[in-house]
N, C-alpha and C positions, 0 to 999 in steps of 0.2 A: 503492498502499500503503500503512495506516493505520502511525500513527508514534505508542509509547508513553512519554513519560518522567516518574516520578517523583522527585518531591520530598519531604522532610518534609507539604508541606502540603495540599502542586498534586500531582494527576493531572493530564495533559494530555497528549491524543490529537488525533492530526492525522488527518486524510484530507483530500484534494481542498485545496481555500484555505480549508481552515477548521479553526482552533485549540479545542480542547474544554476546559475548564477544570474542574477538581471540583471542589472545597476537602475536603479527610480532615479535620474536626473530633477533637482534642484535648478530653479530659474537659468536663464542663460546655460548650463551646464549641459556640458554633450550628451548625446540620445545613452552612445551605450563605448564602452572602454575596446580601443582595437585589439580583434584576433587576431592574430596568423594564425590559418588552418591548421592543428597539426601540430605547430613552431611551438606558439607562445603565446603570452598578452600581455598588451599595454597597459597602464596604471595614471593615472594622475599622484604626483608624488603625493598633496592632500588627499587622497581618495583611501590611502594605503593604510591609517589606523584601520575604519573600517571594514575594511578589505579583510583585513589580518582575525579583525573579528567576527566576522563573518563564515571564517575559514574553522574558527574556534567554533560556532556553534552549531557547525556540520559534526565537528569530530566528540559532540555531545552527544549525539543523536547514537543508538542499538546498529542502527544501521549501517553507520559508519564504521562498523568496528566489525560487527561481520564482514564488509566487501576486504577488509582490510585482512582476515583473516582467513578468510578464501581468495584473495591473490597471495598470499605467503610473507604481508610486509609490515607484520611486527614489532621490526626495526625499522634504522632507517642505515642496514648496515648493503655495505653495495653502491652503486652506480647512484646519482641522487636523482633521481627523475629532471628537479627543476634545475636550471643557471643559477650566480645567484643574480640579481635584479640587478641593471645598470641604470641610469638615468641620462634618456638621450636627451642634449642639451638643442639639438633641432629642432625637437618638438618636443618637447617637453613631458616628457611620459618617462614611468621608471617601466624600460622593458625586461620580462622573464623569459625563458628563452624553453617548452619545454611542454609536456601531453596535451592541448587543449585544444576542444573540438568546435571546431567554428562560430560563429553567430549564427543563433537560429532567429527566430520571427520574434521582435521587440528586442532586438542586439544580446538575448541570451548567450550564455555561453560552458558550454560544459566541460567538467573534470570526476575525473574514476576517484571513487570515492578512496581506492586506498593511495594516491597521491597527493590526498590533501594537503597531510603531512609536511610533508617536502615539503609544496605550497606556502604552510603554512612558517612554518622554522627559515627559510630560503627571507617572508621577508619579514622578520617580524626581526631574524638579522641586518639584516637592512636600515631597518629604521632606529635602531640600536645605535648604530652606526652612525647615521642621520641624526643621532640626536633628539 
């Protein structure tokens, strides 16, 4: 059964082994973060704390833990699924390369539940370094 979680800037739906994130824009905000099909996503630096919170909310769900166990990813051992985030001064977005499905209707993008923790760790480390 799908699970719906809503935060001020993000709506998250989980179904099966996938989490679908939808950015909820405020006035003047872009409709959705850029997503490079299968290669990662880009977020405005100001949106990273809220996105990290959204990832943390997903990690509280029983479906997250079930998906991780099914995928055999109960630790961060092995190659990381996501690259270290990097700020591109040319476009002002923080880019993270990794397994992210292309946008769906309404600007949503999908991440495998088993990959959520690795993405959250990368985002949290970036935010910590930025102070």
